[in-house]
C-alpha positions in Angstrom: 137.2 118.0 92.5 134.3 120.7 92.3 131.0 120.2 92.2 128.7 123.0 90.5 124.9 123.4 91.4 123.5 123.9 88.4 120.0 125.1 89.3 118.7 126.0 92.8 117.3 124.1 94.9 113.3 124.1 95.3 111.3 124.6 97.9 109.0 121.8 99.3 105.4 122.8 98.6 103.5 123.7 101.2 106.9 125.1 102.9 107.1 128.7 100.9 106.2 130.7 104.4 108.8 128.8 106.6 111.5 129.4 103.5 110.5 132.9 103.1 111.0 133.6 107.2 114.4 132.0 107.1 115.3 133.6 104.4 114.3 137.0 105.8 115.8 136.2 109.3 119.3 135.3 107.5 118.8 138.7 105.7 118.4 140.5 108.9 121.3 138.3 110.6 123.8 139.5 107.4 122.8 142.9 107.6 123.3 143.2 111.5 126.7 141.4 110.9 127.8 143.9 108.3 126.5 146.6 110.7 128.5 145.6 113.1 131.6 145.2 111.2 131.3 148.7 109.9 130.7 150.0 113.2 134.1 148.8 114.2 136.2 149.9 111.2 134.4 153.0 111.7 135.7 153.1 115.4 138.9 152.1 114.7 139.4 154.6 112.2 138.2 157.5 114.4 140.4 155.9 117.0 143.5 156.3 114.6 142.3 159.7 113.6 142.1 161.1 117.1 145.8 160.0 118.2 147.5 161.0 114.8 146.0 164.6 115.5 147.0 164.4 119.1 150.6 163.3 117.7 150.7 166.1 115.5 149.8 168.7 118.4 152.4 167.4 120.3 154.9 167.9 117.7 153.7 171.5 116.9 153.7 172.5 120.7 157.5 171.3 120.4 158.2 173.3 117.7 156.7 176.2 119.0 158.9 176.0 122.1 162.1 175.1 120.3 161.2 178.6 118.0 160.7 180.1 121.5 164.0 179.2 122.6 165.7 180.4 119.9 164.6 184.1 120.0 
């Protein structure tokens, strides 16, 4: 059985500043986590691109050698 929250939890009176600080810290952690994830993905895609370009260069080099040998 699923329970649904009907309204947002209320901040205890006198704890607004603490709540705001915790919320800001949480938002910073999420932002940092997302940035790390983006950087990891970007690095992975860059490595894949470099690998594919190297393979393509090698293929072109081999093709050039074959064409030279046929002449």
